C-alpha positions as CSV (number, residue, x, y, z in Angstrom):
1,M,0.0,0.0,0.0
2,D,2.8,2.4,0.9
3,F,4.5,1.7,-2.4
4,F,1.3,2.3,-4.3
5,I,0.6,5.6,-2.6
6,L,4.1,6.9,-3.3
7,F,4.3,6.0,-7.0
8,A,0.6,6.8,-7.8
9,C,1.2,10.3,-6.5
10,L,4.6,10.6,-8.2
11,F,3.5,9.4,-11.7
12,G,0.2,11.2,-11.4
13,L,2.0,14.5,-10.9
14,L,4.5,13.7,-13.6
15,A,1.6,13.1,-16.0
16,L,0.5,16.7,-15.3
17,G,3.9,18.0,-16.5
18,I,5.1,19.1,-13.1
19,P,9.0,19.1,-12.6
20,I,10.2,15.9,-11.2
21,G,11.9,17.4,-8.2
22,V,8.5,19.0,-7.1
23,C,6.8,15.7,-7.8
24,L,9.2,13.8,-5.6
25,G,8.9,16.3,-2.8
26,T,5.1,16.3,-2.9
27,A,4.9,12.5,-3.1
28,T,7.2,12.2,-0.1
29,L,5.2,14.6,2.0
30,V,1.9,12.8,1.0
31,L,3.4,9.5,2.0
32,M,4.6,10.9,5.3
33,A,1.2,12.5,6.1
34,L,-0.9,9.4,5.2
35,T,1.2,6.6,6.6
36,T,3.4,8.0,9.4
37,D,3.3,10.4,12.3
38,M,6.5,12.1,11.3
39,S,6.6,15.9,11.5
40,P,7.0,17.8,8.2
41,M,9.9,19.5,9.7
42,L,11.9,16.3,9.4
43,F,11.4,16.5,5.7
44,A,13.2,19.9,5.6
45,Q,16.0,18.7,8.0
46,S,16.6,15.6,5.8
47,C,16.8,17.7,2.7
48,F,19.5,19.9,4.4
49,T,21.6,17.1,5.8
50,G,21.5,15.3,2.4
51,L,23.4,18.1,0.9
52,D,26.1,18.2,3.6
53,S,28.6,16.3,1.4
54,F,32.0,17.4,0.3
55,T,31.7,15.0,-2.7
56,L,28.8,16.9,-4.2
57,L,31.1,19.9,-4.8
58,A,32.7,17.8,-7.6
59,I,29.6,18.2,-9.8
60,P,29.9,21.9,-10.7
61,F,33.6,21.7,-11.1
62,F,33.5,18.8,-13.5
63,V,30.8,20.6,-15.5
64,V,33.1,23.7,-15.8
65,A,36.2,21.6,-16.6
66,G,34.3,19.8,-19.4
67,D,33.0,23.1,-20.9
68,F,36.4,24.7,-20.7
69,M,38.0,21.8,-22.5
70,M,35.3,21.8,-25.2
71,Y,35.4,25.6,-25.8
72,G,39.2,25.7,-25.3
73,G,40.0,23.6,-28.4
74,I,40.9,20.3,-26.6
75,S,38.2,18.2,-28.2
76,R,39.2,19.4,-31.7
77,R,42.8,18.5,-31.2
78,L,41.9,15.1,-29.9
79,L,39.9,14.5,-33.1
80,D,42.7,15.6,-35.3
81,L,45.1,13.1,-33.6
82,F,42.7,10.1,-33.8
83,N,41.8,11.0,-37.4
84,S,45.4,10.9,-38.4
85,L,45.8,7.5,-36.7
86,I,42.8,5.5,-37.7
87,G,40.8,7.7,-40.1
88,H,41.9,5.8,-43.2
89,L,40.4,2.4,-42.1
90,I,37.1,1.0,-43.2
91,G,34.6,2.9,-41.0
92,G,37.5,4.9,-39.8
93,L,35.6,8.0,-39.1
94,A,33.1,6.1,-37.1
95,G,36.1,4.7,-35.1
96,V,37.5,8.2,-34.7
97,T,34.1,9.4,-33.3
98,T,33.9,6.5,-30.8
99,V,37.5,6.8,-29.6
100,A,37.2,10.6,-29.3
101,C,34.0,10.2,-27.3
102,M,35.7,7.7,-25.0
103,F,38.7,10.1,-24.5
104,F,36.5,13.1,-24.0
105,A,34.4,11.1,-21.5
106,A,37.5,11.0,-19.3
107,I,37.3,14.7,-19.2
108,S,33.7,15.9,-19.1
109,G,31.8,13.3,-17.2
110,S,28.6,14.2,-19.2
111,G,26.9,12.4,-22.0
112,P,25.3,15.4,-23.8
113,A,28.5,17.5,-23.4
114,T,30.4,14.7,-25.1
115,V,27.9,14.5,-28.0
116,S,28.0,18.2,-28.5
117,A,31.8,18.5,-28.3
118,I,32.6,15.6,-30.7
119,G,29.4,15.7,-32.9
120,T,30.0,19.3,-33.9
121,F,33.1,18.2,-35.9
122,M,32.5,14.5,-36.6
123,I,28.9,14.4,-37.9
124,P,29.6,16.7,-40.8
125,A,32.9,14.9,-41.5
126,M,31.1,11.5,-41.7
127,E,28.4,12.9,-43.9
128,E,31.1,14.3,-46.2
129,K,32.4,10.8,-46.7
130,K,28.9,9.5,-47.6
131,Y,28.0,8.0,-44.3
132,D,24.3,7.8,-43.7
133,P,23.5,11.0,-41.7
134,A,21.1,9.1,-39.4
135,F,23.9,6.6,-38.6
136,S,26.4,9.3,-38.0
137,A,24.1,11.1,-35.6
138,G,23.1,7.8,-33.9
139,L,26.7,6.6,-33.4
140,T,27.6,10.0,-31.9
141,A,24.6,9.8,-29.5
142,C,25.5,6.2,-28.5
143,A,29.3,6.9,-28.1
144,G,28.5,10.1,-26.2
145,A,26.7,7.9,-23.6
146,I,30.1,6.6,-22.6
147,G,30.6,10.0,-21.0
148,V,28.7,8.8,-17.9
149,I,30.6,5.5,-17.7
150,I,34.3,6.2,-18.2
151,P,35.4,8.3,-15.2
152,P,35.0,11.0,-14.1
153,S,31.2,10.5,-14.1
154,I,28.6,12.7,-12.6
155,P,26.1,9.8,-12.2
156,F,28.7,7.9,-10.3
157,I,29.1,10.7,-7.9
158,I,25.3,10.8,-7.4
159,Y,25.1,7.0,-6.9
160,A,28.0,7.2,-4.4
161,V,26.2,9.8,-2.3
162,A,22.8,8.0,-2.6
163,V,24.1,4.6,-1.3
164,N,27.2,5.8,0.7
165,C,29.7,4.2,-1.7
166,S,33.2,5.1,-2.6
167,V,33.5,7.5,-5.6
168,S,37.1,6.5,-6.3
169,D,36.1,2.8,-6.4
170,L,33.3,3.6,-8.9
171,F,35.6,5.7,-11.0
172,L,38.2,2.9,-11.2
173,A,35.5,0.2,-11.8
174,G,34.0,2.2,-14.7
175,V,37.1,2.2,-16.9
176,V,36.9,-1.3,-18.4
177,P,33.1,-1.3,-18.9
178,G,33.4,2.0,-20.7
179,I,36.1,0.7,-22.9
180,L,34.1,-2.4,-23.6
181,I,31.2,-0.4,-24.9
182,G,33.5,1.6,-27.1
183,V,35.0,-1.6,-28.6
184,I,31.6,-3.1,-29.2
185,L,30.4,0.1,-30.9
186,M,33.5,0.1,-33.2
187,I,33.0,-3.5,-34.2
188,I,29.3,-2.8,-35.1
189,S,30.4,0.4,-37.0
190,Y,33.0,-1.6,-38.9
191,V,30.5,-4.3,-39.9
192,M,28.0,-1.7,-41.1
193,A,30.6,0.4,-42.8
194,K,31.8,-2.6,-44.8
195,K,28.3,-3.5,-45.7
196,Y,27.3,-0.1,-46.9
197,G,30.6,1.1,-48.3
198,W,31.4,3.8,-45.8
199,Y,35.1,4.4,-46.0
200,G,37.3,6.9,-44.3
201,N,40.2,9.0,-45.5
202,E,41.6,8.2,-49.0
203,S,45.0,7.3,-47.6
204,K,46.9,6.6,-44.4
205,A,48.3,9.8,-42.9
206,P,52.2,10.0,-43.2
207,F,54.2,9.8,-40.0
208,S,55.0,13.5,-40.1
209,K,51.3,14.4,-40.0
210,V,50.6,12.0,-37.1
211,W,53.6,13.5,-35.3
212,E,52.4,17.1,-35.8
213,A,48.9,16.1,-34.6
214,F,50.4,14.4,-31.6
215,K,52.5,17.5,-30.7
216,R,49.4,19.8,-31.0
217,S,47.3,17.5,-28.7
218,I,49.9,16.8,-25.9
219,A,48.1,19.3,-23.6
220,A,44.8,17.7,-24.4
221,L,46.1,14.1,-23.8
222,L,47.5,15.1,-20.4
223,A,44.1,16.3,-19.2
224,P,42.6,12.9,-18.2
225,V,46.0,11.7,-17.0
226,I,46.2,14.6,-14.6
227,I,42.6,14.4,-13.4
228,L,42.3,10.6,-13.0
229,G,46.0,10.1,-12.1
230,S,45.7,12.5,-9.1
231,I,42.7,10.5,-7.8
232,Y,44.2,7.0,-8.2
233,A,47.6,8.0,-6.9
234,G,45.9,9.1,-3.7
235,V,47.1,12.7,-4.1
236,C,43.6,14.2,-3.9
237,S,40.0,13.4,-3.7
238,P,37.6,13.4,-6.7
239,T,36.4,16.8,-5.7
240,E,39.9,18.2,-5.5
241,A,40.7,16.6,-8.8
242,A,37.7,18.3,-10.4
243,V,39.2,21.7,-9.2
244,I,42.5,20.7,-10.7
245,G,40.8,19.9,-13.9
246,V,39.2,23.4,-14.0
247,V,42.5,25.1,-13.4
248,Y,44.3,23.0,-16.0
249,A,41.6,23.5,-18.6
250,F,41.6,27.2,-18.1
251,I,45.4,27.5,-18.4
252,V,45.4,25.3,-21.6
253,G,42.4,27.0,-23.1
254,V,43.6,30.6,-22.5
255,F,47.4,30.4,-22.6
256,V,48.2,27.4,-24.7
257,Y,45.5,27.0,-27.4
258,K,44.2,30.6,-26.8
259,E,40.6,29.7,-27.8
260,L,38.9,30.0,-24.5
261,K,37.2,33.4,-24.4
262,W,35.3,35.3,-21.7
263,K,31.9,34.5,-23.4
264,H,32.8,30.7,-23.0
265,I,33.8,31.2,-19.4
266,R,30.5,32.9,-18.7
267,K,28.4,30.2,-20.4
268,S,30.4,27.5,-18.5
269,M,29.5,29.1,-15.2
270,I,25.8,29.3,-16.2
271,D,25.8,25.7,-17.2
272,A,27.4,24.6,-13.9
273,A,24.9,26.7,-11.9
274,L,21.9,25.2,-13.7
275,I,23.1,21.6,-13.6
276,S,24.3,21.6,-10.1
277,G,21.3,23.6,-8.8
278,S,18.8,21.2,-10.3
279,T,20.9,18.2,-9.2
280,L,21.3,19.3,-5.6
281,F,17.6,20.1,-5.3
282,M,16.9,16.6,-6.4
283,I,19.4,15.1,-4.0
284,G,18.0,17.0,-1.0
285,I,14.5,15.9,-1.8
286,T,15.4,12.2,-2.4
287,T,17.5,12.1,0.8
288,S,14.3,12.7,2.7
289,L,12.4,10.2,0.5
290,G,15.1,7.6,1.2
291,R,14.6,8.0,4.9
292,V,10.9,7.6,4.6
293,L,11.4,4.5,2.4
294,T,13.8,3.0,5.0
295,L,11.4,3.7,7.8
296,K,8.6,2.0,5.9
297,D,10.9,-0.9,5.0
298,I,10.0,-0.5,1.3
299,P,13.4,-1.7,-0.2
300,N,13.1,-4.9,1.8
301,K,9.5,-5.4,0.8
302,L,10.4,-5.0,-2.8
303,S,13.2,-7.6,-2.4
304,I,10.8,-10.0,-0.8
305,W,8.2,-9.5,-3.6
306,L,10.8,-10.1,-6.3
307,T,12.1,-13.3,-4.6
308,S,8.5,-14.5,-4.3
309,V,8.1,-14.2,-8.0
310,T,11.1,-16.4,-8.6
311,D,14.0,-17.8,-6.6
312,S,16.4,-17.5,-9.6
313,S,18.9,-14.7,-9.1
314,V,19.4,-14.5,-12.9
315,V,15.7,-13.9,-13.5
316,I,15.6,-11.2,-10.7
317,L,18.6,-9.4,-12.2
318,L,17.0,-9.5,-15.7
319,L,13.8,-8.0,-14.2
320,I,15.9,-5.2,-12.8
321,V,17.5,-4.8,-16.2
322,V,14.1,-4.4,-17.9
323,L,12.9,-2.0,-15.2
324,L,16.0,0.3,-15.6
325,L,15.7,0.2,-19.4
326,I,12.0,1.3,-19.2
327,V,12.7,4.0,-16.6
328,G,15.6,5.3,-18.7
329,C,13.1,6.0,-21.6
330,F,11.2,8.4,-19.4
331,M,13.6,9.8,-16.8
332,D,17.1,11.3,-16.8
333,N,20.0,9.3,-15.5
334,I,20.6,11.4,-12.4
335,S,16.9,11.4,-11.2
336,A,16.5,7.7,-11.8
337,T,19.7,6.9,-9.9
338,I,18.7,9.0,-6.9
339,I,15.2,7.4,-6.8
340,L,16.0,3.8,-7.6
341,A,19.5,3.1,-6.3
342,P,18.6,2.9,-2.6
343,I,15.5,0.8,-3.5
344,L,17.1,-1.7,-5.8
345,L,20.6,-2.1,-4.3
346,P,19.5,-4.5,-1.4
347,T,17.9,-6.8,-4.0
348,A,20.9,-6.7,-6.3
349,V,23.3,-7.5,-3.4
350,K,21.2,-10.5,-2.4
351,C,21.5,-11.6,-6.0
352,G,25.3,-11.6,-5.7
353,L,26.3,-8.1,-7.1
354,N,28.8,-5.9,-5.3
355,P,27.4,-2.4,-4.6
356,V,30.1,-0.9,-6.8
357,Q,29.3,-3.4,-9.6
358,F,25.6,-2.6,-9.3
359,G,26.4,1.2,-9.6
360,I,28.3,0.5,-12.8
361,V,25.6,-1.7,-14.3
362,M,22.8,0.7,-13.3
363,T,24.6,3.6,-14.9
364,M,25.2,1.6,-18.1
365,L,21.6,0.6,-18.4
366,L,20.3,4.1,-17.7
367,A,22.8,5.5,-20.2
368,I,20.9,3.6,-22.9
369,G,18.0,5.9,-22.1
370,F,20.1,8.7,-23.5
371,I,19.4,7.3,-27.0
372,T,15.8,6.0,-26.5
373,P,12.7,8.2,-27.0
374,P,10.8,10.0,-25.6
375,Y,13.6,11.2,-23.1
376,G,16.7,10.5,-25.2
377,I,18.7,13.7,-24.5
378,N,21.7,12.6,-26.6
379,L,19.2,12.0,-29.5
380,F,18.0,15.6,-29.2
381,V,21.5,17.0,-29.2
382,A,22.6,14.8,-32.2
383,S,19.4,15.7,-34.0
384,Q,20.1,19.4,-33.6
385,L,23.6,19.0,-34.8
386,S,22.7,16.9,-37.8
387,G,19.3,18.1,-38.8
388,V,18.1,14.5,-39.0
389,P,14.7,13.7,-37.4
390,L,14.9,12.2,-33.9
391,L,13.0,9.0,-34.7
392,R,15.1,8.3,-37.8
393,I,18.2,8.5,-35.7
394,A,16.8,6.2,-33.1
395,K,15.9,3.6,-35.7
396,R,19.4,3.6,-37.2
397,A,20.9,3.4,-33.7
398,V,19.1,0.2,-32.7
399,P,22.1,-2.2,-33.5
400,L,24.4,0.2,-31.5
401,M,22.0,0.2,-28.5
402,L,21.8,-3.6,-28.6
403,G,25.6,-3.6,-28.4
404,M,25.4,-1.4,-25.4
405,L,22.9,-3.7,-23.8
406,V,25.2,-6.7,-24.4
407,A,28.0,-4.8,-22.7
408,A,25.8,-4.2,-19.7
409,L,24.7,-7.8,-19.4
410,L,28.3,-9.0,-19.6
411,T,29.2,-6.6,-16.8
412,I,26.4,-8.0,-14.7
413,F,27.3,-11.7,-15.1
414,I,31.1,-11.4,-15.4
415,Q,32.1,-9.6,-12.2
416,N,35.8,-9.0,-13.2
417,I,34.8,-6.7,-16.0
418,S,33.9,-4.1,-13.5
419,M,35.7,-5.3,-10.4
420,G,38.9,-6.8,-11.9
421,L,40.8,-3.5,-12.2
422,L,39.7,-2.5,-8.7
423,H,40.9,-5.8,-7.2
424,W,44.2,-5.6,-9.2
425,V,45.0,-2.1,-7.9
426,G,44.1,-3.4,-4.4
């Protein structure tokens, strides 16, 4: 009954077009009023204490760092380097797009930002080489989703705060799954390029051109090394590394590449304020919701219900996969993580998943929602960049999305994909 009241209120308000943060807050207050004797003041107190986290400061800094690197010329120089290395292969430009998205993912931590930074250059370049425009946009949208899996990742930070998990462990565990998705996307792109005759550059770039591209991109290549290396070396926390990323991106963009202007800095600050403001509001609300759910024992009740349907851990995990895929179609990654992570984690742990592993899998599955209508924010960005209708892009991206789903399923059932690097580092 508690579960029904909460979600009937939540989805009823969503159907009216009310912002999701307001819907969550209202649903929480209704559940408190109808089923508990808790004072509404506890709602406000829980919201406040939920924001008392040093880790959350990393969100605006990673947003600013990603924007500085995009506007400061780092993404373009990465594309030039990868194009000189693999642009001549069959489907080479698709491979360049995927690799560049993977690399930029290690800078921005945002899917839409990755699509925008890479798609601005690569979608027109692929169309010039006679790639199907819908495929070009679809590939960029799918590869851009790697931005929330390869660290640093804003959804990983949100998950860590929601379930009290280590951000550093999540960052390290996300490396191999992110690379796995990239490899699968490149394999699918190669097969499709060979079938439809989509070829890259006319000839292999001479060593001199590769060397010149490498020299121009050294500062860009050092960005993820500095950010992630400082975390894994134990020099600083993820939040402090985000600040280092901002400073480094500013220096490179203003004094090395000389492309970062005041208008870009201003827009980056506005983006950070909007994203972190909406995210922190959601986190405060859902902290209160999480306490009410715990008081009402809803996560345990959901676990009991799932195990009553079947005693097979595999079937239960597949049901969770289906649920997350459906939710990803209608809700953004951050909101879904805040709401569902505390509810689903106990069940996932009972089925044999490590909390860190479940965080990786959850983010991978919700990332597919970046490319599935009606939410599909990566689709919207790719559609705006390419001028191709959204549904046409989604249709062309189906094989790529299936590849991403395969990567997520492998990560669920082969623990070492996510946890192997973490165990190796110790």
